[in-house]
DOBAMAR-798193 format. One record per residue (C-alpha): x, y, z. Coordinates in steps of 0.1 Angstrom, whole numbers, plus 5000, padded with zeros to 4 digits. Example, Ala and Ser with C-alpha at 12.3 -4.5 7.8 and 13.67 -1.06 7.14 Angstrom:
BEGIN
@px 5123	py 4955	pz 5078
@px 5137	py 4989	pz 5071
END
This chain:
BEGIN
@px 4878	py 5111	pz 4866
@px 4903	py 5108	pz 4894
@px 4923	py 5138	pz 4906
@px 4959	py 5138	pz 4894
@px 4972	py 5143	pz 4930
@px 4955	py 5117	pz 4953
@px 4948	py 5129	pz 4988
@px 4938	py 5096	pz 5005
@px 4940	py 5059	pz 4997
@px 4906	py 5044	pz 4987
@px 4891	py 5014	pz 5004
@px 4895	py 5023	pz 5040
@px 4872	py 4995	pz 5053
@px 4887	py 4965	pz 5035
@px 4922	py 4979	pz 5041
@px 4914	py 4983	pz 5078
@px 4900	py 4947	pz 5080
@px 4930	py 4931	pz 5062
@px 4955	py 4949	pz 5084
@px 4936	py 4943	pz 5117
@px 4933	py 4906	pz 5108
@px 4969	py 4903	pz 5099
@px 4978	py 4918	pz 5133
@px 4954	py 4893	pz 5150
@px 4936	py 4921	pz 5167
@px 4899	py 4919	pz 5176
@px 4875	py 4946	pz 5165
@px 4868	py 4953	pz 5202
@px 4905	py 4959	pz 5209
@px 4908	py 4984	pz 5181
@px 4875	py 5000	pz 5191
@px 4888	py 5005	pz 5226
@px 4920	py 5021	pz 5214
@px 4900	py 5045	pz 5193
@px 4874	py 5052	pz 5219
@px 4845	py 5038	pz 5199
@px 4824	py 5007	pz 5198
@px 4831	py 4973	pz 5182
@px 4799	py 4978	pz 5162
@px 4813	py 5010	pz 5148
@px 4845	py 4993	pz 5137
@px 4825	py 4966	pz 5121
@px 4805	py 4992	pz 5101
@px 4838	py 5008	pz 5090
@px 4852	py 4975	pz 5078
@px 4820	py 4967	pz 5060
@px 4821	py 5001	pz 5042
@px 4787	py 5011	pz 5058
@px 4802	py 5040	pz 5076
@px 4834	py 5061	pz 5071
@px 4850	py 5077	pz 5101
@px 4864	py 5112	pz 5098
@px 4899	py 5117	pz 5083
@px 4916	py 5121	pz 5117
@px 4901	py 5088	pz 5130
@px 4910	py 5070	pz 5098
@px 4946	py 5082	pz 5102
@px 4947	py 5072	pz 5139
@px 4933	py 5037	pz 5131
@px 4958	py 5029	pz 5104
@px 4986	py 5044	pz 5126
@px 4977	py 5021	pz 5155
@px 4978	py 4991	pz 5132
@px 5011	py 5000	pz 5115
@px 5030	py 5011	pz 5146
@px 5060	py 4989	pz 5155
@px 5060	py 4972	pz 5121
@px 5087	py 4945	pz 5121
@px 5119	py 4954	pz 5104
@px 5120	py 4924	pz 5081
@px 5157	py 4926	pz 5072
@px 5157	py 4896	pz 5049
@px 5129	py 4908	pz 5027
@px 5143	py 4943	pz 5027
@px 5177	py 4930	pz 5017
@px 5163	py 4909	pz 4989
@px 5145	py 4940	pz 4975
@px 5175	py 4963	pz 4980
@px 5198	py 4939	pz 4961
@px 5174	py 4929	pz 4934
@px 5186	py 4935	pz 4898
@px 5149	py 4941	pz 4889
@px 5131	py 4974	pz 4891
@px 5111	py 4968	pz 4923
@px 5099	py 4985	pz 4955
@px 5081	py 4974	pz 4986
@px 5054	py 4994	pz 5003
@px 5032	py 4989	pz 5034
@px 4997	py 4980	pz 5021
@px 4980	py 5002	pz 5047
@px 4995	py 5035	pz 5037
@px 5019	py 5029	pz 5008
@px 5049	py 5039	pz 5030
@px 5081	py 5029	pz 5011
@px 5099	py 5001	pz 5030
@px 5127	py 4993	pz 5004
@px 5136	py 4997	pz 4967
@px 5161	py 4983	pz 4944
@px 5190	py 5002	pz 4928
@px 5172	py 5000	pz 4894
@px 5142	py 5016	pz 4909
@px 5163	py 5043	pz 4926
@px 5179	py 5051	pz 4892
@px 5144	py 5052	pz 4876
@px 5131	py 5075	pz 4903
@px 5162	py 5097	pz 4901
@px 5169	py 5092	pz 4939
@px 5194	py 5077	pz 4962
@px 5184	py 5043	pz 4975
@px 5175	py 5057	pz 5009
@px 5158	py 5090	pz 5000
@px 5122	py 5078	pz 5000
@px 5123	py 5052	pz 5028
@px 5096	py 5058	pz 5053
@px 5076	py 5082	pz 5031
@px 5042	py 5074	pz 5016
@px 5045	py 5070	pz 4978
@px 5007	py 5076	pz 4974
@px 5011	py 5113	pz 4966
@px 5031	py 5102	pz 4935
@px 5004	py 5079	pz 4922
@px 4995	py 5084	pz 4886
@px 4959	py 5083	pz 4875
@px 4963	py 5047	pz 4865
@px 4978	py 5037	pz 4899
@px 4949	py 5055	pz 4916
@px 4924	py 5036	pz 4894
@px 4941	py 5003	pz 4901
@px 4941	py 5009	pz 4938
@px 4904	py 5019	pz 4937
@px 4896	py 4987	pz 4917
@px 4910	py 4966	pz 4945
@px 4877	py 4973	pz 4964
@px 4857	py 4953	pz 4939
@px 4881	py 4924	pz 4938
@px 4893	py 4896	pz 4961
@px 4924	py 4917	pz 4971
@px 4913	py 4926	pz 5006
@px 4895	py 4894	pz 5014
@px 4920	py 4868	pz 5002
@px 4951	py 4859	pz 5021
@px 4970	py 4856	pz 4989
@px 4952	py 4875	pz 4961
@px 4962	py 4870	pz 4925
@px 4988	py 4896	pz 4914
@px 4976	py 4927	pz 4895
@px 4992	py 4939	pz 4863
@px 4983	py 4972	pz 4847
@px 4998	py 5000	pz 4826
@px 5008	py 5033	pz 4840
@px 5017	py 5066	pz 4823
@px 5048	py 5086	pz 4829
@px 5046	py 5113	pz 4855
@px 5074	py 5136	pz 4867
@px 5074	py 5150	pz 4903
@px 5100	py 5169	pz 4921
@px 5108	py 5138	pz 4943
@px 5106	py 5111	pz 4917
@px 5097	py 5101	pz 4881
@px 5071	py 5074	pz 4874
@px 5080	py 5058	pz 4841
@px 5054	py 5046	pz 4816
@px 5050	py 5008	pz 4815
@px 5036	py 4978	pz 4832
@px 5034	py 4976	pz 4869
@px 5029	py 4943	pz 4888
@px 5015	py 4943	pz 4924
@px 5020	py 4912	pz 4945
@px 5011	py 4907	pz 4982
@px 5037	py 4895	pz 5006
@px 5038	py 4895	pz 5044
@px 5065	py 4906	pz 5068
@px 5075	py 4882	pz 5095
@px 5051	py 4898	pz 5120
@px 5021	py 4893	pz 5096
@px 5020	py 4928	pz 5082
@px 5008	py 4928	pz 5046
@px 5031	py 4945	pz 5022
@px 5030	py 4950	pz 4984
@px 5059	py 4942	pz 4961
@px 5057	py 4965	pz 4931
@px 5076	py 4954	pz 4900
@px 5083	py 4968	pz 4866
@px 5068	py 4943	pz 4841
@px 5059	py 4941	pz 4805
@px 5028	py 4962	pz 4799
@px 4995	py 4944	pz 4795
@px 4990	py 4965	pz 4764
@px 5019	py 4950	pz 4745
END
């Protein structure tokens, strides 16, 4: 059973590998920046070794720093009539969301920008994220979309509504992988 309040995203190794490759960075370059060896970075990416939480945070921070402000994609999301939001795949930081999603969350359309949405993940969202490790999600350039059902959850900052949630991978202009999250018919219907 997963905790109701997630503390950290699962799948550090595959997530690190996808992000590093998208940034066209060599393992040795990342290792040097983190004051470790290329072999250690390789073990992290393979899931054979997990660095301490501080190092995990530093590694993802190095790879997400200076993310391109992809104005076109952001504008498409922000003006969509659908209930959608866009997050950075590395850390679930909210990059944009539609007016419909803002109404659903009970927030203004700017209130959650730049914040990780991971602390608001329902048990089903946590399970779907964990299941990405056993799939092609991190290895494929364009993985197949994922559709799952999530329960309703009310937080101070937002409300997650019950229903279907569709995840699709997109890329920013600089190669950063992002995830488009859309309200969709539930797979249980």
